[in-house]
PASEBA-1860 file (N, C-alpha, C; in nm, 3 decimals):
! residues 86
1> MKYLFIYL> -9.086/-6.943/-8.006/-9.115/-7.084/-8.023/-9.258/-7.103/-8.075 ~ -9.349/-7.016/-8.029/-9.488/-7.023/-8.072/-9.499/-7.002/-8.223 ~ -9.425/-6.904/-8.274/-9.431/-6.873/-8.417/-9.368/-6.984/-8.501 ~ -9.266/-7.047/-8.448/-9.204/-7.160/-8.518/-9.304/-7.275/-8.530 ~ -9.377/-7.302/-8.423/-9.478/-7.407/-8.425/-9.586/-7.376/-8.528 ~ -9.634/-7.253/-8.529/-9.737/-7.212/-8.626/-9.683/-7.227/-8.769 ~ -9.560/-7.183/-8.790/-9.498/-7.195/-8.922/-9.493/-7.341/-8.966 ~ -9.448/-7.429/-8.877/-9.436/-7.570/-8.913/-9.571/-7.634/-8.943
9> VVINLIGF> -9.673/-7.597/-8.867/-9.808/-7.649/-8.895/-9.853/-7.603/-9.034 ~ -9.836/-7.475/-9.063/-9.881/-7.420/-9.192/-9.802/-7.481/-9.308 ~ -9.671/-7.488/-9.298/-9.590/-7.538/-9.409/-9.616/-7.687/-9.432 ~ -9.645/-7.762/-9.326/-9.677/-7.903/-9.343/-9.815/-7.923/-9.403 ~ -9.909/-7.837/-9.369/-10.040/-7.841/-9.435/-10.026/-7.811/-9.584 ~ -9.942/-7.713/-9.615/-9.916/-7.680/-9.756/-9.856/-7.801/-9.827 ~ -9.758/-7.866/-9.765/-9.696/-7.984/-9.825/-9.797/-8.095/-9.851 ~ -9.885/-8.118/-9.755/-9.989/-8.220/-9.769/-10.083/-8.185/-9.884
17> VIMFIDKK> -10.127/-8.060/-9.886/-10.224/-8.015/-9.988/-10.163/-8.017/-10.128 ~ -10.038/-7.976/-10.143/-9.981/-7.975/-10.278/-9.962/-8.117/-10.331 ~ -9.939/-8.213/-10.244/-9.934/-8.352/-10.290/-10.072/-8.396/-10.339 ~ -10.176/-8.356/-10.268/-10.312/-8.388/-10.310/-10.344/-8.323/-10.445 ~ -10.311/-8.195/-10.457/-10.339/-8.122/-10.582/-10.263/-8.184/-10.699 ~ -10.135/-8.215/-10.677/-10.056/-8.272/-10.786/-10.108/-8.409/-10.826 ~ -10.153/-8.488/-10.730/-10.210/-8.619/-10.761/-10.336/-8.604/-10.846 ~ -10.423/-8.511/-10.808/-10.546/-8.489/-10.885/-10.514/-8.441/-11.026
25> RAIKKKYR> -10.416/-8.352/-11.038/-10.376/-8.304/-11.170/-10.315/-8.416/-11.254 ~ -10.243/-8.506/-11.190/-10.184/-8.619/-11.263/-10.293/-8.709/-11.318 ~ -10.395/-8.734/-11.239/-10.506/-8.818/-11.284/-10.577/-8.755/-11.403 ~ -10.596/-8.623/-11.396/-10.667/-8.551/-11.503/-10.577/-8.512/-11.619 ~ -10.448/-8.549/-11.609/-10.349/-8.515/-11.712/-10.343/-8.365/-11.739 ~ -10.342/-8.288/-11.631/-10.332/-8.143/-11.639/-10.192/-8.099/-11.597 ~ -10.169/-7.967/-11.602/-10.041/-7.909/-11.564/-10.007/-7.949/-11.420 ~ -9.884/-7.996/-11.400/-9.842/-8.049/-11.271/-9.756/-7.950/-11.194
33> IPEKNLFL> -9.748/-7.973/-11.065/-9.658/-7.896/-10.980/-9.518/-7.953/-11.001 ~ -9.420/-7.869/-11.034/-9.284/-7.921/-11.058/-9.229/-7.994/-10.934 ~ -9.156/-8.101/-10.959/-9.099/-8.180/-10.850/-9.007/-8.096/-10.762 ~ -8.936/-8.001/-10.822/-8.847/-7.917/-10.742/-8.927/-7.835/-10.640 ~ -9.049/-7.796/-10.675/-9.133/-7.722/-10.580/-9.182/-7.812/-10.467 ~ -9.211/-7.938/-10.499/-9.252/-8.032/-10.395/-9.137/-8.052/-10.295 ~ -9.016/-8.067/-10.348/-8.900/-8.083/-10.261/-8.869/-7.954/-10.185 ~ -8.890/-7.841/-10.247/-8.864/-7.714/-10.180/-8.952/-7.697/-10.057
41> VALIGGSL> -9.080/-7.728/-10.071/-9.171/-7.719/-9.956/-9.125/-7.813/-9.845 ~ -9.084/-7.933/-9.882/-9.034/-8.028/-9.782/-8.906/-7.976/-9.717 ~ -8.819/-7.919/-9.796/-8.691/-7.870/-9.746/-8.706/-7.756/-9.647 ~ -8.804/-7.670/-9.667/-8.820/-7.554/-9.577/-8.909/-7.587/-9.457 ~ -8.927/-7.716/-9.430/-8.996/-7.755/-9.307/-9.121/-7.837/-9.327 ~ -9.161/-7.860/-9.451/-9.286/-7.932/-9.476/-9.268/-8.079/-9.507 ~ -9.160/-8.138/-9.461/-9.133/-8.278/-9.496/-9.235/-8.375/-9.437 ~ -9.285/-8.347/-9.319/-9.385/-8.437/-9.259/-9.514/-8.436/-9.341
49> GTTLGMEM> -9.565/-8.319/-9.372/-9.688/-8.309/-9.451/-9.672/-8.365/-9.590 ~ -9.558/-8.339/-9.651/-9.532/-8.388/-9.786/-9.522/-8.541/-9.786 ~ -9.452/-8.595/-9.688/-9.439/-8.741/-9.678/-9.573/-8.807/-9.650 ~ -9.651/-8.749/-9.559/-9.784/-8.804/-9.530/-9.874/-8.798/-9.654 ~ -9.870/-8.686/-9.725/-9.948/-8.672/-9.847/-9.905/-8.770/-9.953 ~ -9.776/-8.790/-9.964/-9.722/-8.883/-10.062/-9.773/-9.025/-10.034 ~ -9.772/-9.065/-9.908/-9.817/-9.199/-9.872/-9.969/-9.212/-9.877 ~ -10.039/-9.112/-9.826/-10.185/-9.120/-9.821/-10.248/-9.122/-9.961
57> FRHKTRHW> -10.194/-9.041/-10.050/-10.250/-9.032/-10.185/-10.178/-9.124/-10.284 ~ -10.082/-9.201/-10.235/-10.001/-9.289/-10.320/-9.948/-9.213/-10.441 ~ -9.882/-9.104/-10.411/-9.832/-9.016/-10.516/-9.681/-9.004/-10.506 ~ -9.614/-9.023/-10.617/-9.468/-9.015/-10.629/-9.397/-9.128/-10.554 ~ -9.469/-9.232/-10.516/-9.408/-9.340/-10.439/-9.324/-9.434/-10.524 ~ -9.333/-9.424/-10.655/-9.251/-9.508/-10.743/-9.116/-9.444/-10.775 ~ -9.103/-9.317/-10.748/-8.977/-9.247/-10.772/-8.887/-9.266/-10.650 ~ -8.769/-9.324/-10.671/-8.682/-9.354/-10.557/-8.643/-9.229/-10.480
65> YFKWGMPL> -8.625/-9.118/-10.551/-8.582/-8.996/-10.483/-8.692/-8.937/-10.397 ~ -8.816/-8.970/-10.424/-8.925/-8.931/-10.335/-8.944/-9.037/-10.226 ~ -8.943/-9.163/-10.266/-8.968/-9.272/-10.172/-8.865/-9.273/-10.059 ~ -8.741/-9.243/-10.090/-8.636/-9.243/-9.989/-8.596/-9.102/-9.947 ~ -8.606/-9.006/-10.037/-8.562/-8.870/-10.007/-8.650/-8.798/-9.907 ~ -8.781/-8.809/-9.924/-8.872/-8.739/-9.832/-8.861/-8.792/-9.688 ~ -8.867/-8.925/-9.667/-8.851/-8.973/-9.529/-8.713/-8.939/-9.471 ~ -8.609/-8.944/-9.554/-8.475/-8.908/-9.506/-8.471/-8.761/-9.464
73> LLIIQLIL> -8.530/-8.676/-9.544/-8.538/-8.534/-9.511/-8.616/-8.513/-9.382 ~ -8.723/-8.587/-9.364/-8.803/-8.579/-9.241/-8.719/-8.620/-9.120 ~ -8.645/-8.728/-9.131/-8.561/-8.774/-9.020/-8.455/-8.669/-8.986 ~ -8.393/-8.613/-9.087/-8.292/-8.508/-9.064/-8.355/-8.389/-8.994 ~ -8.473/-8.347/-9.038/-8.540/-8.232/-8.976/-8.582/-8.263/-8.833 ~ -8.626/-8.385/-8.807/-8.664/-8.422/-8.670/-8.542/-8.422/-8.578 ~ -8.430/-8.471/-8.626/-8.306/-8.469/-8.547/-8.264/-8.325/-8.519 ~ -8.269/-8.240/-8.621/-8.233/-8.099/-8.601/-8.326/-8.031/-8.501
81> AWLMVR> -8.455/-8.061/-8.510/-8.552/-8.003/-8.416/-8.523/-8.050/-8.274 ~ -8.492/-8.178/-8.260/-8.461/-8.233/-8.129/-8.336/-8.167/-8.071 ~ -8.236/-8.147/-8.155/-8.114/-8.081/-8.109/-8.139/-7.936/-8.068 ~ -8.233/-7.871/-8.133/-8.263/-7.731/-8.101/-8.335/-7.717/-7.968 ~ -8.421/-7.812/-7.934/-8.502/-7.797/-7.812/-8.444/-7.867/-7.691 ~ -8.344/-7.947/-7.708/-8.292/-8.019/-7.592/-8.206/-7.937/-7.503
END
């Protein structure tokens, strides 16, 4: 359980940071992180960090699949986590 917690902290930090990096690259019109990679990080457990980064940096909030997909993925992951520990 300890390693799972560490994994989730790290993957959510990664999700938060990649949203920040992609936002900065978007502003500078540089090479961007592919959307599939942003979703992949969220899918493997980083949905909280990715969602927080998306909202904090106001990044990808106009895309419906991010605006609704990331929070939905977070809710699904929270329910699964709750079912695992109960």
